[in-house]
C-alpha positions in Angstrom: 9.4 -32.0 -23.2 12.8 -30.9 -23.1 14.8 -30.8 -19.8 14.8 -26.9 -20.0 10.9 -26.8 -20.2 10.7 -29.4 -17.3 12.9 -27.1 -15.2 10.8 -24.0 -16.1 7.6 -25.9 -15.2 9.1 -27.1 -11.9 9.8 -23.3 -11.1 6.3 -22.2 -11.6 4.9 -23.5 -8.3 7.0 -21.1 -6.2 6.3 -18.2 -8.7 2.5 -18.9 -8.4 2.9 -18.9 -4.6 4.6 -15.5 -4.8 1.9 -14.2 -7.0 -0.8 -15.1 -4.6 1.3 -13.9 -1.6 1.7 -10.6 -3.3 -1.9 -10.6 -4.3 -2.8 -11.2 -0.5 -0.8 -8.2 0.5 -2.8 -6.1 -2.0 -5.9 -7.7 -0.8 -5.7 -6.3 2.7 -5.5 -2.7 1.4 -7.9 -3.1 -1.2 -10.3 -4.9 0.9 -10.3 -1.8 3.3 -10.4 0.3 0.1 -13.5 -1.4 -1.0 -15.3 -1.4 2.4 -14.4 2.2 3.1 -15.4 3.1 -0.5 -18.8 1.7 0.1 -18.9 3.7 3.4 -18.0 6.9 1.4 -20.8 6.1 -1.1 -23.3 5.5 1.8 -22.4 8.9 3.3 -22.5 10.9 -0.1 -25.9 9.1 -0.9 -27.4 10.2 2.3 -25.9 13.6 2.3 -26.6 14.6 -1.2 -29.5 12.5 -2.4 -29.4 10.4 -6.0 -29.6 13.6 -8.2 -26.7 15.3 -6.7 -24.7 12.2 -6.1 -25.0 11.6 -9.8 -23.4 14.8 -10.6 -20.6 13.9 -8.3 -20.2 10.6 -9.8 -20.1 12.0 -13.4 -17.6 14.6 -12.7 -15.3 12.0 -11.0 -15.9 9.7 -13.9 -14.8 12.5 -16.3 -11.6 12.9 -14.4 -10.9 9.0 -14.3 -11.9 8.9 -18.1 -9.3 11.6 -19.0 -6.6 10.1 -16.8 -7.2 6.4 -18.2 -7.3 7.8 -21.9 -4.2 10.0 -22.0 -2.1 8.3 -19.5 0.6 6.0 -20.9 0.8 2.8 -19.0 4.4 3.4 -18.3 4.4 1.1 -15.4 4.3 -1.7 -18.1 7.3 0.0 -19.7 9.2 0.0 -16.3 8.5 -3.7 -16.0 9.1 -4.7 -19.6 12.3 -2.7 -20.3 13.6 -2.3 -16.7 13.6 -6.0 -15.5 16.7 -6.9 -17.3 19.0 -4.1 -16.7 18.0 -4.2 -12.9 18.8 -7.8 -12.7 22.1 -7.3 -14.5 23.0 -4.3 -12.5 23.1 -1.8 -15.3 22.1 1.2 -13.3 22.4 3.9 -16.1 20.2 1.7 -18.5 17.7 1.3 -15.8 17.6 4.8 -15.1 17.0 5.6 -18.7 14.0 3.4 -18.5 12.6 5.3 -15.5 13.4 8.8 -17.0 11.4 7.8 -20.1 8.5 6.7 -17.9 8.7 9.9 -15.9 8.4 11.9 -19.0 5.4 10.1 -20.3 3.6 10.6 -16.8 4.4 14.4 -17.0 3.0 14.7 -20.5 0.0 12.6 -19.6 -0.8 14.9 -16.5 -0.4 18.0 -18.5 -2.7 16.8 -21.2 -5.3 15.4 -18.9 -5.5 18.7 -16.8 -5.8 20.9 -20.2 -8.5 18.8 -21.7 -10.4 18.5 -18.4 -10.6 22.2 -17.8 -11.7 23.0 -21.4 -14.1 20.0 -21.4 -15.7 20.9 -17.9 -17.0 24.1 -19.7 -17.5 22.8 -23.1 -19.4 19.6 -22.3 -21.5 21.1 -19.3 -25.1 20.1 -19.9 -24.0 17.2 -22.0 -22.3 15.0 -19.4 -24.8 15.7 -16.5 -23.7 18.9 -14.8 -25.0 22.3 -15.5 -23.1 25.5 -16.7 -23.4 26.8 -13.2 -21.4 23.7 -11.8 -18.9 23.8 -14.6 -16.4 26.0 -12.6 -16.4 23.5 -9.8 -15.9 20.7 -12.2 -13.1 22.5 -14.0 -11.4 23.1 -10.6 -11.7 19.4 -9.7 -9.8 18.5 -12.9 -6.5 19.1 -10.9 -7.1 15.8 -9.5 -6.2 14.4 -12.9 -2.5 15.4 -12.3 -2.3 13.4 -9.0 -4.3 10.5 -10.7 -1.3 9.9 -13.0 1.2 7.6 -10.9 2.4 4.9 -13.4 6.0 5.3 -12.8 6.0 5.0 -9.1 3.5 2.0 -9.3 5.8 0.2 -11.8 9.0 0.7 -9.6 7.1 -0.7 -6.6 5.7 -3.7 -8.5 9.3 -4.4 -10.0 10.8 -4.2 -6.3 8.2 -6.4 -5.0 7.0 -3.7 -2.6 3.3 -4.7 -2.8 2.9 -3.9 0.9 3.3 -0.1 0.0 0.7 -0.2 -2.5 -1.6 -2.1 -0.1 -1.2 0.6 2.5 -1.7 3.3 -0.3 -5.0 1.7 -1.4 -6.3 1.8 2.3 -4.9 5.4 2.8 -6.8 6.9 -0.2 -10.1 5.4 1.1 -9.5 6.4 4.7 -8.9 10.0 3.8 -11.7 10.1 1.4 -14.1 8.6 4.1 -13.0 11.1 6.8 -13.1 14.1 4.6 -16.5 13.0 3.3 -17.7 12.7 6.9 -16.6 16.2 7.7 -18.2 17.5 4.6 -21.5 15.8 5.5 -21.3 17.2 9.2 -20.6 20.7 7.8 -23.5 20.5 5.2 -21.0 21.5 2.5 -22.9 19.8 -0.3 -21.3 18.9 -3.7 -18.4 21.3 -3.3 -17.2 19.7 0.1 -17.4 16.3 -1.4 -15.2 17.4 -4.5 -12.7 18.7 -1.9 -12.8 15.4 0.0 -11.9 13.6 -3.2 -9.2 15.8 -4.1 -7.6 15.7 -0.7 -7.4 11.9 -0.7 -6.1 11.7 -4.1 -3.2 14.1 -3.4 -2.4 12.6 -0.1 -2.1 9.0 -1.6 -0.1 10.2 -4.6 2.4 11.7 -2.3 2.7 8.6 -0.3 3.1 6.5 -3.6 5.6 8.6 -5.1 7.7 9.3 -2.0 7.7 5.5 -1.3 9.0 4.7 -4.8 11.8 7.4 -4.5 12.9 6.1 -1.0 13.0 2.6 -2.5 15.2 3.8 -5.4 17.6 5.6 -3.1 17.8 2.6 -0.7 18.9 0.5 -3.6 21.4 3.0 -4.8 19.7 3.8 -8.1 19.5 7.5 -7.7 23.3 7.8 -7.9 24.3 9.6 -11.0 20.8 10.4 -11.9 20.4 13.0 -14.7 17.3 14.2 -16.5 19.4 14.9 -19.5 20.3 12.4 -22.1 18.7 10.2 -24.8 15.4 8.9 -23.9 15.1 5.6 -25.9 18.8 4.5 -26.5 19.1 0.8 -26.1 15.4 0.2 -25.8 14.3 -0.9 -29.3 10.6 -0.8 -29.9 9.9 1.0 -26.8 7.5 3.7 -28.4 5.7 1.2 -30.1 5.2 -0.8 -26.9 4.3 2.3 -24.9 1.6 3.4 -27.5 0.1 0.0 -27.7 -0.2 -0.4 -23.9 -1.7 3.0 -23.6 -4.1 2.5 -26.3 -5.2 -0.9 -24.8 -5.8 0.7 -21.5 -7.7 3.7 -23.1 -10.0 1.3 -24.8 -10.6 -0.5 -21.4 -12.5 2.9 -20.5 -15.3 1.7 -22.8 -16.0 -0.8 -20.1 -16.0 1.6 -17.2 -16.1 5.5 -17.1 -17.4 6.1 -20.7 -20.4 3.8 -20.0 -21.0 5.8 -16.9 -20.9 9.2 -18.9 -23.2 7.7 -21.4 -25.7 6.4 -19.1 -25.7 10.0 -17.4 -26.0 11.6 -20.8 -28.9 9.6 -21.9 -30.6 8.6 -18.8 -29.9 11.4 -16.3 -27.8 11.7 -13.1 -30.2 9.4 -11.0 -29.7 6.5 -13.5 -25.9 7.2 -13.5 -25.9 7.0 -9.7 -27.7 3.6 -9.9 -25.2 2.5 -12.5 -22.3 3.7 -10.6 -23.5 2.3 -7.2 -24.0 -1.2 -8.9 -20.5 -1.1 -10.5 -18.9 -0.1 -7.4 -20.3 -3.0 -5.5 -19.3 -5.4 -8.4 -15.8 -4.2 -8.4 -15.6 -4.5 -4.7 -16.8 -8.0 -4.7 -14.5 -8.9 -7.7 -11.4 -7.1 -6.3 -9.9 -10.2 -4.5 -9.4 -12.0 -7.8 -8.4 -9.0 -9.8 -5.4 -8.4 -7.5 -3.8 -11.3 -9.0 -3.2 -9.3 -12.2 -0.8 -6.6 -10.7 1.0 -9.5 -8.9 1.3 -11.3 -12.1 2.9 -8.7 -14.3 6.2 -8.5 -12.7 6.5 -12.3 -12.6 5.8 -12.5 -16.2 8.4 -9.8 -16.9 11.1 -11.6 -14.9 10.3 -15.0 -16.8 10.5 -13.0 -20.0 13.8 -11.6 -19.0 15.2 -15.0 -18.3 13.7 -16.3 -21.6 11.6 -18.7 -19.8 8.5 -18.8 -22.2 7.3 -22.2 -21.3 7.0 -21.1 -17.8 5.0 -18.0 -18.7 2.4 -20.1 -20.4 2.0 -22.3 -17.4 1.9 -19.6 -15.1 -0.9 -17.8 -16.8 -2.9 -20.7 -17.1 -2.6 -21.7 -13.3 -3.5 -18.1 -12.6 -6.7 -18.3 -14.7 -7.8 -21.5 -13.1 -7.5 -19.9 -9.6 -9.2 -16.7 -10.5 -12.0 -18.5 -12.3 -12.7 -20.4 -9.1 -13.0 -17.2 -7.1 -15.1 -15.8 -9.7 -17.8 -18.3 -9.5 -17.9 -17.8 -5.7 -18.3 -14.1 -6.1 -21.3 -14.5 -8.6 -22.9 -16.8 -6.3 -22.6 -14.4 -3.5 -24.0 -11.6 -5.4 -27.1 -13.4 -6.5 -27.8 -14.4 -3.0 -27.0 -11.3 -1.1 -26.7 -8.4 -3.5 -30.1 -6.8 -3.1 -29.9 -7.0 0.6 -26.5 -5.4 0.6 -27.7 -2.5 -1.5 -30.8 -2.0 0.9 -28.7 -2.2 4.0 -25.8 0.2 3.0 -27.3 2.8 0.8 -31.0 2.8 1.7 -34.3 1.7 -0.1 -33.8 4.5 -2.7 -31.1 2.5 -4.3 -32.7 -0.9 -4.3 -33.4 -0.2 -8.1 -29.7 -0.7 -8.8 -29.9 -4.4 -7.8 -30.8 -5.9 -11.1 -28.2 -4.0 -13.1 -25.8 -4.9 -10.5 -26.1 -8.6 -11.2 -25.2 -8.1 -15.0 -22.2 -6.0 -13.7 -20.8 -8.6 -11.4 -21.5 -11.3 -14.3 -19.2 -9.0 -16.4 -16.7 -8.7 -13.6 -16.6 -12.4 -13.1 -16.0 -13.1 -16.8 -13.1 -10.6 -16.6 -11.4 -12.1 -13.6 -11.7 -15.6 -15.3 -9.8 -14.2 -18.2 -7.5 -11.8 -16.2 -4.1 -13.6 -17.1 -4.7 -13.3 -21.0 -3.9 -9.6 -21.5 -0.8 -9.5 -19.2 0.4 -12.7 -21.0 -0.2 -11.0 -24.4 1.6 -7.9 -23.3 4.6 -9.7 -21.6 5.4 -11.8 -24.8 5.6 -8.5 -26.8 2.2 -8.7 -28.5 0.4 -5.5 -27.1 -0.8 -4.7 -30.5 -3.1 -7.9 -30.3 -4.8 -6.6 -27.1 -5.4 -3.2 -28.8 -6.9 -5.0 -31.8 -9.4 -6.8 -29.5 -10.3 -4.0 -27.2 -10.8 -1.6 -30.2 -13.1 -4.1 -32.0 -15.2 -4.9 -28.8 -15.1 -1.3 -27.4 -16.5 0.0 -30.8 -19.2 -2.5 -30.8 -20.2 -2.0 -27.1 -20.3 1.6 -27.2 -22.1 1.9 -30.5 -24.9 -0.5 -29.2 -25.0 1.2 -25.9 -27.4 3.8 -26.9 -29.8 1.4 -28.3 -29.5 -0.9 -25.2 -30.3 2.1 -22.9 -33.2 3.5 -24.9 -34.7 0.1 -25.6 -34.0 -1.7 -22.3 -32.7 0.7 -19.7 -30.1 -0.1 -17.3 -30.6 -3.8 -17.6 -29.9 -3.4 -21.3 -26.6 -1.6 -20.6 -25.5 -4.2 -17.8 -26.4 -7.2 -20.3 -24.4 -5.5 -23.0 -21.4 -5.0 -20.6 -21.4 -8.8 -19.7 -21.6 -9.8 -23.4 -18.6 -7.4 -24.2 -16.6 -8.9 -21.4 -17.2 -12.4 -22.9 -16.2 -11.2 -26.4 -13.1 -9.7 -24.9 -12.0 -12.7 -23.3 -12.6 -14.9 -26.3 -10.6 -12.5 -28.5 -7.6 -12.5 -26.2 -7.6 -16.3 -26.0 -7.6 -16.6 -29.8 -4.7 -14.5 -30.2 -2.8 -16.4 -27.5 -3.6 -19.8 -28.9 -2.5 -18.6 -32.3 0.8 -17.3 -30.8 1.4 -20.5 -29.0 0.7 -22.5 -32.2 3.2 -20.4 -34.0 5.8 -20.8 -31.4 5.3 -24.7 -31.2 5.6 -24.7 -35.0 8.7 -22.8 -34.9 10.2 -25.1 -32.4 9.4 -28.2 -34.3 10.8 -27.0 -37.7 14.3 -28.0 -38.0 16.8 -25.3 -39.0 17.7 -25.0 -42.7 20.7 -27.0 -43.8 23.7 -25.0 -44.4 26.1 -25.8 -47.4 29.7 -25.2 -46.5 31.7 -24.3 -49.5 35.1 -25.5 -49.2 37.8 -23.0 -50.2 39.2 -23.8 -53.6 36.2 -25.8 -54.8 34.4 -24.6 -58.0 
C-alpha cells in the first residue's frame, strides 16, 4: 500500500462519520414523513375504503411513474460536474452546471405534464380508474411539475444542507396529513384527497426550491448569473452522463410504480391498495438505512474531485456493512411485528397485505445491503454499467410479473420483487469487482519504456 493510499484510508473514518451524521439529519425528517405517511394512509383507508383508495393509489403512482421516467437525475449532474468548480472557486463554470441542470428539470416537467394529461384519458379503464374519473386524474397530473426537484436537491446536497431536506420531508407529510384530515372531515371523497396531495407537493417544492436559491445567494453564486450561453462548454461527457443516470433511475421504476400499476391492471384496485400499503410500510421500515445513500453521493463526488479513488472504495464498503446490519434488524422486526402493525393502523380489512409485505420488506433489505453499489458505479464514471444491470433485471422482472400475479397472486409478485432485488445487487457487484480488477491491473503494469533518440544519431 502506498503512502497516498494509506492517507486516503485514514481519511475515510471522518467521512463515514459525516455520512452517518447527514443521514441522521435526514432520518429525523424522513421518520416524521414515514409516520405521518402511515397516518395519511390510515385516514384515506377509513374515509375511502379499499376500492377507492386503490384508485387514489393508482393515480398517484401514475404521476410518480411519469416523474421518475422522464426526470433527468440532474442532481447527480450537479454533484458530479459541480463539485470541482465549486471547490476551486470557478463561479462561472459552476453556474453553467446549474443552468444545464435547470434546463433538464424544466424539460422533464413539461414532458411529464403532457404525457400525464393525455395518458389519463387514453389509459382510463386500463390503469384502474374509470373514464368518469379521467378528468380528475388529468388535473392531478399538474402535480408532476412540482415533483421534479432534482436541481435544488443536488445543490442542497452539495452544500451539505441536509437539514433543509429533512425539514422538507417532514413538511410534505405534515401538509398531506392535515389536508387529508380536512378532506375526511368534509366528506370530500377522492377529489378531496387528490387536492390534499397536490397542496402538499406544491408546498414542499416551494420550500425546497426557495431554500436552494437562498443558499446560492448566500454564497455569492448568483452574481453574474445568466440564462444565456453555452450549456455544456467545459463539461465533456455530460450528456452521456445525464442520459445514463436518467435511464438507470427510470428503470428503477420497475421495482416501484410500474409494479403497482401492473397489479392494479391485472388484479384490480383493491389488490393494488394491498400492494401499496405493504410497500409503504416496507419503505418506512427501510428508510433509516436508505438515508445513507443521499448522504453518500456528495462525499463520493468530493473524493472523486480530489482523485482519492482508494478512499471511495473503502467508504462504499464501510457504508455497505453498516447498512447491512440495519437491514437485518429491520427484517427481524417485520417478521415479528408486521401483521400486528397493519391490523392496528389500517384495520382488519388490510390484514391480507401482511404476507406480501414480508416479501416487500425482504426486497427492501436486500436493496439497503447493496445501497452503496450504484452510487459508487456512478461516481467513478460508470453509469452505463448501472443501466445495463437495471435494464436486464427490469425486463425480466416485468416480463415475469403477469405470470407471477396470475399464478400466485400478490405473494408471487412479492417474491419476484425480492428475487429481482437480489439479482440487481449481484449485477452491480460484478461490475464493481471488474472495475476494481482493471484498476489494480493498470496500477501494477509498469509504464512502457521510452526510447530517447539522441539528436544526430542514425
